[in-house]
C-alpha positions in Angstrom: 0.3 0.0 -0.3 1.2 3.4 -0.6 1.4 6.5 1.3 -1.5 7.7 -0.6 -4.0 4.8 -0.9 -3.7 4.1 2.9 -4.0 8.0 4.1 -6.8 7.4 1.6 -8.3 4.8 4.0 -7.7 6.6 6.8 -10.9 10.0 6.2 -8.6 11.4 9.7 -5.7 11.5 7.5 -4.0 14.3 5.9 -0.7 14.6 4.4 0.7 17.0 2.5 4.8 16.8 2.2 6.8 18.7 0.7 9.5 17.4 -1.3 13.5 17.9 -0.3 14.9 21.1 -1.0 16.8 20.7 -4.3 20.6 21.4 -4.7 21.3 24.9 -6.1 18.7 25.9 -2.5 20.7 23.9 -0.1 23.5 25.9 -1.2 22.4 29.1 -0.1 22.9 28.1 3.9 26.7 27.9 5.8 28.6 24.6 5.6 28.8 23.6 9.8 30.8 21.6 11.0 27.5 18.9 11.7 28.6 18.2 8.0 31.2 17.7 5.2 32.7 20.4 3.6 32.7 18.7 0.5 33.1 22.2 -1.7 35.8 23.3 -3.4 38.3 26.2 -1.6 38.3 29.8 -2.9 41.8 29.4 -3.3 41.6 27.2 -5.8 39.2 28.5 -8.9 39.8 29.3 -12.0 40.5 32.8 -12.5 38.7 34.0 -15.8 41.3 35.0 -18.9 41.4 38.5 -19.0 43.1 40.8 -22.2 47.5 40.6 -22.6 48.2 44.1 -21.6 50.7 46.5 -23.1 53.4 46.9 -21.2 54.5 50.9 -20.8 57.9 49.6 -20.6 58.3 48.8 -24.2 57.7 52.7 -25.2 60.8 53.3 -23.6 63.0 50.1 -25.1 61.5 51.3 -28.3 62.6 54.5 -28.0 66.4 52.9 -26.8 66.2 51.1 -29.8 66.0 54.7 -32.2 68.8 56.2 -30.3 70.9 53.4 -30.5 70.6 52.7 -34.3 71.4 56.7 -34.3 74.3 56.3 -32.2 76.3 53.3 -33.8 75.0 54.6 -37.3 77.0 58.0 -35.9 80.1 55.7 -34.3 80.1 53.8 -37.9 80.8 57.5 -40.3 83.1 58.3 -37.1 84.9 55.5 -37.0 85.1 55.6 -40.9 85.9 59.0 -40.8 88.6 58.7 -38.3 90.5 56.2 -40.8 90.2 57.9 -43.6 91.7 61.0 -42.1 94.5 58.7 -40.5 95.7 56.3 -43.4 94.5 58.1 -46.9 94.4 61.9 -45.6 97.6 62.2 -43.4 99.1 58.9 -44.2 99.6 59.3 -47.3 98.2 63.0 -49.1 100.1 64.2 -45.8 103.1 66.1 -48.2 100.5 67.7 -50.3 98.1 68.5 -48.3 97.4 72.4 -47.8 97.9 74.2 -44.7 94.7 75.2 -44.0 93.4 71.5 -44.9 95.8 70.3 -42.6 94.3 72.1 -39.9 90.5 71.8 -40.7 91.1 68.0 -40.3 93.6 68.0 -37.7 90.9 70.1 -35.6 88.2 68.0 -36.7 89.5 65.1 -35.5 90.2 66.9 -32.1 86.1 67.7 -32.1 85.5 63.7 -33.1 87.6 63.3 -29.9 86.3 65.0 -27.9 82.9 63.9 -28.5 83.8 60.9 -28.1 85.0 61.1 -24.8 81.9 62.7 -23.9 79.4 60.7 -25.4 81.6 58.0 -24.1 80.5 58.8 -19.9 76.9 60.7 -20.8 76.1 57.8 -20.4 77.6 56.6 -16.8 77.0 60.2 -14.9 73.4 59.9 -17.3 73.4 56.7 -14.5 74.1 58.4 -11.5 72.5 61.0 -12.2 69.3 59.3 -11.6 70.1 58.5 -7.4 68.3 60.0 -4.9 71.0 60.0 -2.3 74.6 59.9 -3.0 74.3 63.0 -5.5 78.0 63.7 -5.7 78.9 62.6 -9.6 82.8 62.4 -9.0 82.6 60.3 -5.4 83.0 56.0 -7.0 85.4 54.5 -8.4 83.3 52.4 -10.5 81.8 55.4 -12.4 85.5 56.6 -13.1 87.4 53.3 -13.9 83.8 52.3 -15.9 84.0 55.5 -18.2 87.5 55.5 -18.7 87.5 52.0 -19.8 84.8 52.8 -21.9 86.6 55.0 -23.8 89.7 53.1 -24.2 87.9 50.4 -26.0 86.0 53.4 -27.8 89.7 54.2 -29.0 91.1 50.4 -29.7 88.2 49.5 -31.5 88.5 52.3 -34.0 92.0 51.9 -34.3 91.7 48.2 -34.3 87.9 46.8 -35.9 90.0 42.9 -35.7 90.7 43.4 -32.2 87.7 44.8 -31.4 85.4 41.7 -32.5 87.9 39.1 -31.0 87.6 41.0 -27.5 83.9 41.1 -27.6 84.2 37.0 -28.5 86.8 37.1 -25.1 84.1 38.6 -23.8 81.3 36.6 -24.9 83.0 33.5 -24.0 83.4 34.7 -20.2 79.7 35.8 -19.7 78.9 32.1 -20.7 81.6 30.5 -17.8 79.7 33.2 -15.6 76.2 31.3 -15.9 77.8 28.4 -14.9 78.4 29.7 -11.6 75.3 31.4 -10.9 73.9 29.9 -8.0 77.6 31.0 -6.4 76.7 34.6 -7.5 73.1 34.4 -6.4 74.2 33.9 -2.8 76.6 36.9 -3.0 74.5 38.6 -4.3 72.4 38.3 -1.8 74.3 39.0 1.6 73.3 42.8 2.8 75.5 45.8 2.1 79.0 45.6 4.2 79.3 47.4 6.9 82.7 48.2 7.7 84.3 48.7 4.2 84.4 51.1 1.9 82.0 49.7 -1.7 82.8 51.3 -4.6 80.0 53.5 -4.7 81.0 55.7 -1.2 84.7 56.0 -1.3 84.4 59.8 -2.2 87.6 60.7 -4.6 87.7 64.3 -4.3 86.9 65.8 -1.4 84.1 68.5 -0.4 83.3 68.3 -4.6 80.1 67.3 -3.9 78.2 70.8 -4.6 80.4 71.2 -7.9 81.2 68.1 -9.3 76.5 66.8 -9.2 76.0 64.4 -11.2 73.3 66.7 -13.4 75.6 69.0 -13.8 78.7 66.6 -15.2 75.8 65.0 -17.8 74.8 68.6 -18.9 78.5 69.4 -19.6 79.0 66.6 -21.6 75.4 66.4 -23.2 76.9 70.3 -24.9 80.4 69.4 -25.2 78.7 66.7 -27.7 76.0 69.1 -28.8 78.5 71.9 -29.3 81.4 69.7 -30.8 78.8 68.6 -33.7 78.3 72.1 -34.8 81.3 72.8 -35.0 81.6 69.4 -37.5 78.7 70.8 -39.2 80.2 74.0 -39.4 84.1 72.9 -41.3 82.8 70.7 -43.0 80.3 73.0 -45.6 82.8 75.8 -44.9 85.2 73.7 -47.2 82.8 71.6 -49.3 81.0 74.4 -50.3 84.4 77.2 -50.6 86.3 73.9 -52.5 89.2 75.9 -51.5 91.8 73.0 -51.4 94.9 74.1 -51.9 98.1 73.2 -53.4 96.3 69.6 -53.6 93.5 71.4 -56.3 96.7 72.6 -58.5 98.8 69.3 -58.7 97.7 67.5 -62.0 98.7 64.5 -61.5 97.1 63.9 -57.0 94.2 66.5 -58.4 91.6 64.1 -59.1 92.4 61.1 -55.9 93.5 64.6 -53.3 90.2 66.1 -54.4 88.2 63.2 -54.2 89.4 62.6 -50.5 88.9 65.9 -49.3 85.6 65.8 -50.2 84.6 61.8 -48.9 86.8 62.6 -45.4 84.4 66.6 -45.5 80.9 63.9 -46.2 81.4 61.6 -44.3 82.5 64.5 -40.9 79.5 66.4 -41.8 77.2 63.5 -42.5 78.5 61.9 -38.8 77.8 65.4 -37.6 74.1 65.7 -38.8 73.5 62.2 -37.2 74.2 63.3 -34.1 72.5 66.2 -34.5 69.1 64.0 -35.5 69.5 62.1 -32.3 69.4 65.1 -30.2 66.8 66.7 -31.8 64.5 62.7 -31.1 65.6 63.3 -28.1 64.2 66.4 -27.5 61.0 66.0 -29.3 60.9 62.4 -27.6 61.3 63.3 -24.2 60.6 67.3 -23.4 58.5 67.4 -25.8 55.9 64.9 -26.2 57.3 64.4 -21.9 57.9 60.4 -22.7 59.3 59.5 -19.3 56.5 60.8 -17.6 54.0 59.6 -19.6 55.7 56.1 -19.0 56.1 56.4 -15.4 52.0 57.6 -15.0 51.2 54.8 -16.5 53.0 52.1 -14.3 51.8 54.7 -11.6 54.9 54.4 -9.8 54.5 58.2 -8.5 56.5 60.7 -8.4 59.0 58.6 -6.7 59.4 56.2 -9.7 60.6 59.1 -12.1 63.7 58.4 -11.9 63.3 54.7 -11.4 61.7 54.8 -15.3 64.6 57.3 -16.1 66.9 54.2 -14.8 65.1 51.7 -16.1 65.9 53.7 -19.9 69.1 54.2 -19.4 70.1 50.9 -18.8 68.2 49.2 -21.8 69.7 52.4 -23.9 73.2 51.4 -22.5 72.3 47.2 -23.4 71.6 48.6 -27.4 74.6 50.3 -26.8 77.0 47.9 -25.8 76.0 45.0 -27.5 73.3 44.1 -29.9 70.8 47.4 -31.1 67.7 44.6 -29.6 69.4 43.3 -26.5 67.5 46.5 -25.0 63.9 45.3 -26.7 64.9 42.1 -24.1 64.4 44.7 -20.8 61.2 45.1 -19.4 60.1 46.9 -15.8 60.0 43.5 -13.5 63.2 41.8 -14.3 64.8 45.3 -13.9 63.3 45.4 -11.5 64.4 42.2 -9.4 68.3 42.6 -10.6 67.9 46.0 -8.6 66.5 43.7 -5.1 69.1 41.3 -5.5 71.9 44.0 -5.4 74.1 44.7 -3.0 73.5 49.0 -2.9 70.5 50.5 -1.0 69.3 53.0 -3.0 68.9 50.1 -6.0 67.0 47.5 -3.6 65.1 50.5 -2.5 64.2 51.3 -6.1 63.5 47.1 -6.9 61.6 46.8 -3.9 58.9 50.2 -4.9 59.1 49.2 -8.4 57.6 46.2 -7.4 55.9 46.8 -4.4 53.9 49.4 -7.2 53.5 46.5 -10.1 52.4 43.4 -7.8 50.1 46.1 -6.5 48.1 47.3 -9.8 45.6 44.8 -11.3 46.5 45.5 -14.7 50.3 44.2 -13.9 49.8 41.9 -10.8 49.7 39.5 -12.3 52.6 39.0 -14.4 54.7 40.6 -11.9 54.0 38.0 -9.8 54.2 35.3 -12.0 57.5 36.3 -12.5 58.5 37.0 -9.1 57.1 33.5 -7.8 59.3 31.4 -10.4 62.0 33.3 -9.0 63.3 31.8 -6.3 66.3 34.1 -5.9 64.1 36.7 -5.3 61.4 35.2 -3.2 64.5 34.4 -1.1 65.9 38.6 -1.0 62.7 39.4 -0.4 62.2 36.7 2.7 65.7 37.7 3.9 64.5 41.9 3.8 61.6 41.1 6.9 64.4 40.9 9.1 66.1 43.9 8.6 65.2 45.8 12.2 67.0 49.4 10.7 64.8 52.2 10.4 65.9 53.6 7.6 65.2 50.2 6.5 62.1 50.7 7.2 60.3 51.8 3.5 62.1 49.3 1.9 61.0 46.4 4.8 56.9 47.7 4.2 57.5 47.1 0.6 58.4 43.9 1.0 56.2 42.6 3.2 53.4 43.6 0.7 54.9 41.8 -1.8 55.4 38.7 0.2 51.4 38.9 1.3 50.6 39.1 -2.3 52.6 36.4 -3.4 51.3 34.2 -0.5 47.7 35.2 -1.8 48.5 32.8 -5.4 48.6 28.7 -4.3 52.3 28.2 -5.3 53.3 30.8 -4.9 52.4 30.6 -0.7 54.1 27.5 -1.0 57.4 28.7 -2.7 57.9 30.9 0.1 56.6 28.9 2.9 59.1 26.4 1.7 62.4 28.4 2.3 64.1 28.0 5.2 63.5 29.7 8.4 61.2 31.7 6.2 58.1 31.5 9.5 60.8 33.0 11.4 61.4 35.9 9.5 57.6 36.7 9.1 57.6 36.0 12.6 60.0 38.8 12.9 57.1 41.0 11.8 55.2 40.5 14.6 57.2 42.2 17.2 55.5 42.3 20.6 56.6 42.0 24.6 54.0 41.1 27.4 54.6 42.1 30.6 53.5 40.3 33.8 52.6 41.5 37.3 54.2 40.7 40.1 51.3 38.8 41.7 52.4 35.4 41.5 49.2 33.9 41.8 47.6 35.9 38.4 48.7 36.9 34.6 49.0 40.3 35.0 47.7 42.9 32.2 49.0 42.5 29.0 50.1 45.3 26.8 52.0 45.7 23.2 55.9 47.9 24.0 57.4 48.7 20.8 61.4 50.0 21.4 60.9 52.2 18.6 57.2 54.3 19.0 57.9 56.2 16.1 59.2 53.3 13.2 55.2 52.1 13.1 54.8 48.6 14.5 51.3 48.2 13.7 51.8 48.3 9.9 54.3 45.1 10.1 52.4 43.4 12.1 49.3 44.0 10.3 51.0 42.7 7.4 52.7 40.0 9.0 48.9 38.6 10.2 48.0 39.0 6.7 50.5 36.7 5.0 50.4 34.1 7.4 46.5 34.7 6.4 46.5 33.8 3.0 49.6 31.1 4.2 47.1 29.4 6.4 45.0 28.9 3.4 47.4 25.5 2.4 46.9 22.5 5.1 50.8 21.9 5.2 51.4 26.0 6.1 49.1 26.3 8.8 51.5 22.6 10.3 55.0 24.8 9.7 53.2 28.6 11.1 52.5 25.7 14.0 55.5 23.9 15.1 57.7 27.3 14.2 59.0 28.6 17.7 56.9 31.2 19.7 54.7 32.1 16.7 51.1 30.8 17.7 51.7 33.1 21.2 52.6 35.9 19.2 49.3 35.9 16.9 46.5 34.8 19.9 48.6 37.9 22.0 46.9 40.3 19.4 44.0 38.3 19.9 43.4 41.0 22.8 40.8 43.7 22.9 39.9 45.5 26.1 37.1 47.2 26.2 37.9 50.3 24.8 39.4 49.0 21.5 36.0 47.5 21.4 33.9 50.0 22.4 35.2 53.6 21.3 34.8 54.8 18.4 37.9 56.6 18.3 40.3 53.8 18.5 42.7 52.8 15.2 41.8 51.1 12.8 45.1 49.6 12.3 44.1 48.3 16.1 40.8 46.7 15.1 42.8 44.9 11.7 45.2 43.8 13.8 42.7 42.1 16.4 40.9 40.7 13.2 43.3 39.4 11.0 44.5 37.4 14.2 41.2 35.9 15.0 40.9 35.2 11.3 44.9 33.4 11.5 43.9 31.4 14.7 40.1 30.2 13.2 42.3 29.2 9.7 44.1 27.0 12.2 41.5 25.9 14.3 39.7 24.6 11.1 42.8 22.7 10.1 42.2 18.1 9.0 43.5 15.8 10.1 46.4 15.4 12.4 48.2 18.4 11.9 44.5 19.9 12.6 43.9 17.6 15.7 47.3 19.1 17.2 47.0 22.7 16.5 43.8 22.7 17.6 45.8 21.7 21.1 48.8 23.7 21.0 46.2 26.6 20.4 43.7 25.9 24.0 47.1 25.4 25.7 48.0 28.7 25.7 46.4 29.9 28.6 45.1 34.1 26.8 42.9 32.1 24.2 39.9 31.5 25.6 39.5 34.4 27.6 41.0 36.9 25.3 37.9 35.4 23.0 35.6 36.2 26.2 36.3 39.5 26.3 35.6 39.9 22.6 32.0 37.8 23.3 31.5 40.5 26.8 32.7 43.9 25.3 32.0 43.5 21.0 28.8 44.1 20.7 29.9 47.0 18.1 32.0 44.7 16.6 29.9 42.1 15.4 32.9 40.7 13.3 35.1 40.3 15.8 32.8 38.3 17.8 31.4 35.9 15.0 35.7 34.8 14.5 35.8 34.4 17.8 33.0 32.1 18.3 34.1 30.1 15.1 37.7 29.6 17.1 35.7 28.1 20.0 33.6 26.2 17.6 36.2 24.2 15.8 38.7 23.7 19.2 34.8 21.9 20.3 36.5 19.2 18.2 39.3 18.3 20.8 37.2 17.0 23.9 39.3 18.7 26.5 39.4 21.6 24.7 35.9 21.7 25.2 36.8 20.8 28.6 38.3 24.0 28.6 36.1 26.5 27.2 33.3 24.8 29.4 35.2 25.2 32.2 36.9 29.6 31.5 34.4 31.6 33.7 32.0 33.6 31.8 32.0 31.9 27.9 28.6 30.0 28.1 27.3 32.3 29.4 27.8 35.2 26.6 27.2 32.8 23.6 23.8 32.3 25.1 23.7 36.3 25.1 24.3 35.9 22.1 21.6 33.1 20.7 19.2 35.2 22.4 20.3 39.0 22.0 17.0 41.0 19.4 17.6 40.3 15.9 18.9 42.6 14.3 20.2 42.4 11.1 24.2 42.7 11.5 23.4 39.9 14.3 21.9 37.5 12.3 25.8 35.9 11.4 26.3 36.2 15.1 23.8 34.7 16.0 23.7 31.7 13.9 27.3 30.8 14.9 26.8 31.4 18.7 24.2 28.6 18.4 26.6 26.3 16.2 28.9 26.9 19.1 26.6 26.1 22.0 25.5 22.7 20.0 29.5 21.8 19.4 30.1 22.5 23.9 27.0 20.8 25.1 28.1 17.8 22.5 29.3 14.4 24.7 30.0 16.9 27.2 28.0 16.2 30.5 29.5 18.9 32.3 29.1 21.0 30.2 25.4 20.2 29.8 25.5 21.0 33.4 26.8 24.3 33.3 24.1 25.5 30.7 21.3 23.5 32.4 22.3 25.9 35.7 21.5 29.2 33.6 17.9 28.0 33.5 17.5 28.2 29.9 15.5 25.4 29.0 12.4 27.2 28.2 14.0 30.5 26.0 15.4 27.3 24.5 12.3 26.0 24.0 10.9 29.3 22.6 13.8 29.7 19.7 12.3 26.4 18.0 9.4 29.0 16.9 11.8 31.9 15.7 13.4 30.6 12.3 16.6 32.0 12.6 17.5 30.1 15.5 15.3 26.6 15.3 17.8 25.0 13.2 20.5 25.5 16.0 18.1 25.5 19.1 17.2 22.1 18.0 20.8 20.8 18.3 21.2 22.1 21.6 17.6 20.9 23.3 18.9 17.2 21.2 22.3 17.1 22.5 21.4 18.1 26.1 19.2 15.1 26.0 21.1 12.5 24.9 24.3 13.8 26.8 23.0 15.2 30.5 22.6 12.3 32.5 19.7 10.8 33.9 20.1 13.0 36.7 19.0 16.0 34.5 16.2 14.5 33.9 13.2 16.3 36.0 15.1 20.2 34.6 14.9 18.6 30.7 11.4 17.1 31.2 9.8 20.1 29.8 11.0 19.6 26.3 7.6 17.9 25.8 5.7 20.5 26.0 7.2 21.7 21.6 6.3 18.8 20.7 3.5 19.8 18.6 5.6 22.4 17.4 8.7 19.1 16.1 6.2 17.2 15.1 4.8 20.2 12.2 8.2 21.3 11.3 8.4 17.2 10.7 5.8 17.2 8.7 6.0 20.4 7.0 9.9 21.2 7.0 12.6 20.4 4.8 16.5 20.0 4.9 18.2 20.5 7.9 15.3 21.9 9.5 13.6 18.4 9.3 16.5 16.5 10.1 17.1 18.6 12.9 13.5 19.0 14.3 13.5 14.7 13.4 16.6 14.0 16.1 14.9 16.3 18.7 11.9 14.6 18.5 14.1 11.0 19.3 15.2 11.9 22.5 12.3 14.3 23.5 10.1 11.6 23.7 11.7 9.7 25.7 10.8 11.7 28.0 7.0 10.3 27.8 5.0 7.0 28.9 3.2 5.9 26.0 0.3 6.9 27.7 1.8 10.5 28.1 2.6 10.5 24.6 -0.9 9.2 23.4 -2.2 11.7 25.3 -0.1 14.7 23.3 -0.6 13.7 19.7 -4.3 13.3 20.3 -4.4 17.2 22.1 -1.8 18.1 19.2 -4.7 17.0 17.0 -1.7 14.5 15.4 -2.0 10.8 14.6 0.9 8.6 15.4 -0.5 7.0 11.2 0.4 11.0 10.4 3.6 10.5 11.6 4.5 6.9 10.7 3.6 9.0 7.0 5.8 11.6 7.5 8.6 9.2 8.3 8.3 7.0 5.5 8.0 9.9 3.0 11.4 10.8 4.1 12.8 7.2 2.8 11.5 7.2 0.5 12.8 10.5 -0.8 16.7 10.1 0.5 17.2 6.8 -1.5 20.9 8.1 -1.0 22.0 10.0 1.9 22.6 13.8 1.2 26.2 16.0 2.3 23.6 18.7 3.1 21.7 15.8 5.5 23.9 13.4 6.5 22.0 12.4 9.7 18.6 12.1 7.8 18.0 8.4 7.5 19.8 7.6 11.0 16.8 10.2 12.8 14.0 8.9 10.8 14.7 4.9 11.5 15.4 5.8 15.3 11.9 7.9 15.6 10.2 4.5 14.0 11.6 2.2 15.9 11.1 4.8 18.7 7.4 4.5 17.7 7.0 0.9 17.0 8.7 0.2 20.9 6.1 2.0 22.4 3.0 1.0 20.9 2.5 -2.5 18.9 0.1 -1.0 16.5 2.0 1.0 14.5 4.2 -1.2 13.2 1.2 -3.1 11.4 1.2 0.8 9.9 4.3 1.1 9.3 3.9 -2.0 7.6 0.9 -0.9 5.8 3.0 2.2 4.8 5.5 -0.5 2.6 8.2 0.5 5.7 9.9 -2.8 5.3 11.1 -2.3 1.6 12.0 1.3 2.1 14.9 -0.1 5.0 16.1 -2.5 2.6 16.7 -0.1 0.1 18.5 1.9 2.7 20.5 -1.4 3.7 22.4 -1.4 0.2 23.0 2.0 0.3 24.4 2.6 3.5 27.4 5.2 3.5 30.5 6.3 6.0 28.7 9.8 5.6 25.6 8.5 7.9 28.6 7.3 10.6 29.8 10.4 12.2 27.9 13.7 14.2 30.7 15.9 13.2 32.8 17.2 10.2 36.1 18.6 10.4 36.2 18.8 6.3 35.3 15.9 4.4 36.6 13.5 7.8 34.4 12.3 9.8 34.4 12.3 13.5 33.2 10.7 16.8 31.6 8.1 15.1 27.7 7.3 16.0 27.9 4.0 19.2 25.3 2.1 16.8 25.6 1.2 12.7 22.8 2.3 10.5 22.5 -1.4 9.8 22.2 -1.9 12.9 19.3 0.8 13.6 18.0 -0.9 10.3 18.0 -5.5 11.4 16.2 -3.7 15.0 13.5 -1.7 12.8 12.8 -4.9 10.8 12.6 -6.8 13.8 10.1 -4.9 15.0 8.2 -5.0 11.9 8.1 -8.2 11.9 6.7 -8.1 15.6 9.7 -9.8 17.0 9.9 -7.1 20.6 13.0 -9.7 22.1 15.8 -7.9 19.8 17.5 -5.4 21.8 16.6 -2.1 19.7 20.1 -0.8 19.7 19.5 3.0 20.8 
């Protein structure tokens, strides 16, 4: 007989049970500890493909390429003119040259030499002028040494092109050999700047010359020297080419054609070179001064006012590569690689420039993905950033802040977070950001007032603390990283120290945002650690609960944090996770005021901003009384049973109120019978929810009915059904329909079938005629279907992720067998629940 036909046969029975809500509707309720959490972590989603972003610095590398082409054209023409003058004119025709031509050629060669000198030095001084700290342009051995070497090699290249090619090939071989020692070189780069010896960038070559020999002034002098020499070459060459007065060489018939042609060629080469140089200068002025190329790129990169020098230095580096190697070498540069190279140097200025660029690029949505990907695959850079976290010199504050922000961005990506945490002593470096010191009172019997003590009040410790907590929060998304955080000496204690918030911080609206943010982030980190699954999570929960300030700090937040519901919610969620451990459960219940504050939050007026806090408070209370007889007694002493019964009528509270009442009825013990006797008064509410409810509400109410109805005798239950206007057949129909609707266990209601079978067993046990009702409804067939579809999902009370905790003492198979025996009227079979 089906449910419908049976209901038609009973005129007084009318049954209208809605189906289980659909999967997409059930996902509206957040996952709790009472059900397995199978949804993928938000950290592992596949981000949408973003359109390719054109790098602004490509404009600079292209500009450097154009300038390098002009520069190399001028160098080629100059080299050819120099060789022509020395070999052909001064070597072969020197005796036939007119005195005027001789001196013109000599002057042009001297001007050419001066221009070569200025051009070879200008790039070095331009590099030096980008420094924001060391302004003395002549204060560096490195600048003079590299400049003089460039001049000598330039002159040698002009005199001996063959030897130049050989030397470049040799240099290329040395570069290849250097790459084989990359590991050693990287380790040397990662060393901090020496403090007891001079470095090449610090040695004062000319004392007291800082104001005279400024880099920018020397660079301007060399620029104008190069420009004037080009103009002079144009004037002198045009004078000879226009007048064509070549003196004695034109009077000699034998040499007239060759001599005049040679002079024409020389002056033409000198004129062409000078014109190319002038074109290069005009092109520079047009792009940089008129079009403001550097300012535009700096604005596109969003580097701010301090980034102007960084952009200029990047351009000079690209231009230098195009000049010193292939003209296309500079095209391979990008701002991120440039910044990473600077960060790995030993110069504080270069480190600061690199850190500023990487921080800005990793923070901007437009560039962050590419920047973080490139940094994340460059292990020496990550090692350098982690090392910088340990720097505590006040003068290095900005670079340390930048490094911490960059590491926090890196830690937000799963693969990068594993690389960061995998660096030796990385957790210790991150822990160094959490500068804290606890002061204790002199009283031996009690823990004193705690406060944060800083060595330098103006150092900005709150910034570093918040960044350190942010890094830890992002690292804690990975299970293995949670274990590393817990294994780092003193780190858990530091984090818990920052969960302390006194009444002033929680109630005073004038408290700085950084202090509240510190409490919030520390609570988030502890929450993530406490909710870790497996053996790692078990050890972390034990260590967290063993720290004596953990529970009391959360209690203070619950007591005074009504204006900070987000902090209350985080604290309650920590308690819920810690309650998975039996010892922690007793510790929480034994800490004065915790259970009382949770109940106050759970029962307080329904306000929109308090909704989530009330829900998690109910879940925490349900966990704390689960399998804890002592906590059950503590809650019963607070005389809250009646308020819990009233909460069953409130839609926001009825699920957790039902869980709390069910656990109180299950684990309080026989001595609490009289206090819980009143639970039977809400039987009509429970029955109504079973018949018309769905999802979690129906599951909880069926579970509550199983244990609440045990406080009634058979006669009392019959009378109760009559007063409520229900008959046992109506409830039996609902239970059979539940099993029929749940052919397989559902992840959102894993205990639904178990509770339904337990309630059916109670009904058949209390009244023998109910067995016949169940038989007529087809209960036996549904039970056999349950036997074929049982799952481990139905064997546990609570879950940690996908791991079941607290296995039920009676298996679902045993319950089914008991129910089948009762259906066959074999009452000698033990019920088993």
